[in-house]
C-alpha positions in Angstrom: 177.5 -47.6 -56.2 175.7 -45.4 -53.6 176.1 -42.4 -55.9 174.4 -44.3 -58.8 171.5 -45.3 -56.6 171.1 -41.7 -55.4 171.2 -40.4 -59.0 168.5 -42.9 -60.0 166.3 -42.0 -57.1 166.8 -38.3 -57.8 165.9 -38.8 -61.5 162.8 -40.8 -60.5 161.6 -38.1 -58.1 162.2 -35.3 -60.7 160.2 -37.2 -63.3 157.4 -37.8 -60.8 157.3 -34.1 -59.9 157.3 -33.0 -63.5 154.7 -35.5 -64.7 151.1 -34.8 -65.4 149.2 -34.5 -62.0 145.7 -35.8 -61.2 143.0 -33.2 -61.5 142.5 -32.9 -57.7 146.2 -31.8 -57.3 146.0 -29.0 -59.8 144.1 -26.5 -57.7 141.1 -24.9 -59.4 140.1 -27.2 -62.2 137.3 -26.6 -64.7 135.1 -29.6 -65.7 137.0 -30.0 -69.0 140.2 -30.5 -67.0 139.1 -33.7 -65.4 137.4 -36.9 -66.6 133.7 -37.7 -66.5 132.3 -38.6 -63.0 135.8 -38.4 -61.4 134.4 -36.2 -58.6 131.9 -39.0 -57.7 134.7 -41.5 -57.4 136.7 -39.4 -54.9 136.5 -39.4 -51.2 136.3 -35.7 -50.2 137.2 -34.5 -46.7 134.6 -32.3 -45.0 135.4 -29.7 -42.5 133.2 -31.0 -39.7 133.7 -28.0 -37.4 132.2 -25.7 -40.0 129.4 -28.2 -40.7 128.5 -28.3 -37.0 128.7 -24.6 -36.6 126.1 -24.0 -39.4 123.2 -25.7 -37.8 119.8 -25.9 -39.5 117.5 -23.2 -38.1 114.6 -25.7 -38.0 116.6 -28.0 -35.8 117.6 -25.1 -33.6 113.9 -24.1 -33.2 112.9 -27.7 -32.4 115.7 -27.9 -29.8 114.7 -24.6 -28.3 111.0 -25.7 -28.1 111.9 -29.1 -26.5 114.1 -27.4 -24.0 111.3 -25.0 -23.1 108.8 -27.8 -22.8 111.1 -29.8 -20.5 111.7 -26.7 -18.4 107.9 -26.1 -18.2 107.1 -29.7 -17.3 109.9 -29.7 -14.8 108.4 -26.6 -13.1 105.0 -28.2 -13.1 105.9 -31.6 -11.9 106.4 -31.1 -8.2 104.3 -32.6 -5.3 101.7 -29.8 -5.4 100.7 -30.1 -9.1 100.6 -32.9 -11.6 99.7 -32.0 -15.2 96.7 -33.8 -16.6 96.8 -36.0 -19.6 94.3 -34.7 -22.1 93.2 -36.6 -25.2 92.1 -34.4 -28.1 90.3 -35.2 -31.4 91.4 -33.1 -34.3 88.8 -32.2 -37.0 89.9 -31.1 -40.5 87.5 -29.3 -42.8 88.2 -27.7 -46.1 86.5 -24.6 -47.4 87.9 -23.5 -50.7 91.6 -23.4 -50.5 91.7 -23.1 -46.7 92.0 -26.1 -44.4 90.5 -25.5 -40.9 91.7 -27.6 -37.9 89.7 -27.6 -34.7 90.2 -29.7 -31.6 87.8 -31.1 -29.1 88.7 -32.5 -25.7 87.7 -36.2 -25.5 88.8 -37.2 -22.1 90.9 -36.0 -19.1 92.8 -38.4 -17.0 92.2 -37.4 -13.4 94.4 -38.1 -10.4 92.1 -38.5 -7.4 94.6 -36.7 -5.2 94.4 -33.6 -7.4 90.7 -33.5 -8.4 90.2 -30.0 -7.1 92.7 -28.7 -9.7 91.2 -30.6 -12.7 89.4 -27.5 -14.1 92.6 -25.4 -13.9 94.6 -28.1 -15.7 92.3 -28.6 -18.7 92.9 -26.1 -21.5 89.7 -24.8 -22.9 
């Protein structure tokens, strides 16, 4: 009885191993070796470590700029110096194919404790 059961199970496993495999188990498969849109229906695993290692250069540049800005602000924000808040107006003008951008300082927020440094803090 046990022998028959093992024979049936062995026969089933052999048929399963020799049967036609789905396209994703065949290794390298050309488009003609799989059905239409079958790739879209599959959940594909992504190697996350590789994806994180290849960071976008733009994001890397932004991260570097923000880190530099924070370091500069941290160096400036002590008891002896407070950066001034400056409001700018931007002007856009077009001449031919060139767009010119210019800025004008509209107002500077002064801290009465640091009025003597106001001229140094305002970029010209």
